[in-house]
C-alpha positions as CSV (number, residue, x, y, z in Angstrom):
1,M,1.6,3.9,7.9
2,I,1.6,7.1,5.8
3,G,1.6,6.5,2.0
4,G,3.2,3.1,2.2
5,L,5.9,4.3,4.7
6,G,6.2,2.6,8.0
7,M,7.6,4.0,11.3
8,A,11.1,2.8,10.6
9,E,11.3,4.5,7.2
10,L,9.9,7.8,8.6
11,V,12.6,7.8,11.4
12,V,15.4,7.2,8.8
13,I,14.1,10.1,6.7
14,L,13.9,12.3,9.7
15,I,17.5,11.5,10.7
16,I,18.7,12.2,7.2
17,V,16.9,15.6,7.1
18,L,18.4,16.5,10.5
19,M,21.9,15.6,9.2
20,V,21.5,17.6,6.0
21,F,19.8,20.7,7.2
22,G,20.6,20.8,10.9
23,V,18.3,21.4,13.9
24,G,18.3,25.2,13.5
25,K,17.0,25.1,9.9
26,L,14.0,22.9,10.6
27,P,11.6,25.6,11.8
28,E,12.4,27.7,8.7
29,L,11.8,24.7,6.5
30,G,8.5,23.9,8.2
31,G,7.4,27.5,8.0
32,G,8.2,27.7,4.3
33,L,6.4,24.4,3.6
34,G,3.4,25.6,5.5
35,K,3.3,28.9,3.5
36,A,3.6,27.0,0.3
37,I,0.8,24.6,1.1
38,S,-1.5,27.5,2.2
39,S,-0.6,29.4,-1.0
40,F,-1.5,26.4,-3.1
41,K,-4.8,25.9,-1.3
42,K,-5.6,29.6,-1.8
43,S,-4.9,29.5,-5.5
44,V,-7.0,26.3,-6.0
45,K,-9.9,27.9,-4.2
46,E,-9.6,31.1,-6.3
47,D,-9.4,28.9,-9.5
48,E,-12.6,27.1,-8.5
49,T,-14.4,30.4,-7.7
50,K,-13.3,31.8,-11.1
51,E,-14.6,28.7,-12.9
52,I,-17.9,28.9,-11.2
53,A,-18.2,32.6,-12.1
54,D,-17.2,32.0,-15.7
55,K,-19.7,29.1,-16.0
56,G,-22.5,31.4,-14.7
57,R,-21.7,34.0,-17.2
58,K,-21.8,31.6,-20.1
59,E,-25.2,30.2,-19.1
60,A,-26.7,33.7,-18.8
């Protein structure tokens, strides 16, 4: 169970996605989603690094 969704719900969602986007578009969607997630993680990491650097400057 992922986030309150059971196997049946996930199968229904997958079928709907397949009907809307088609089988050919799924790799593009997956790649785009992967790039978005990695970009988000990178920006969060940069933000944390910037906060630590700013905090160090204020203390000095």
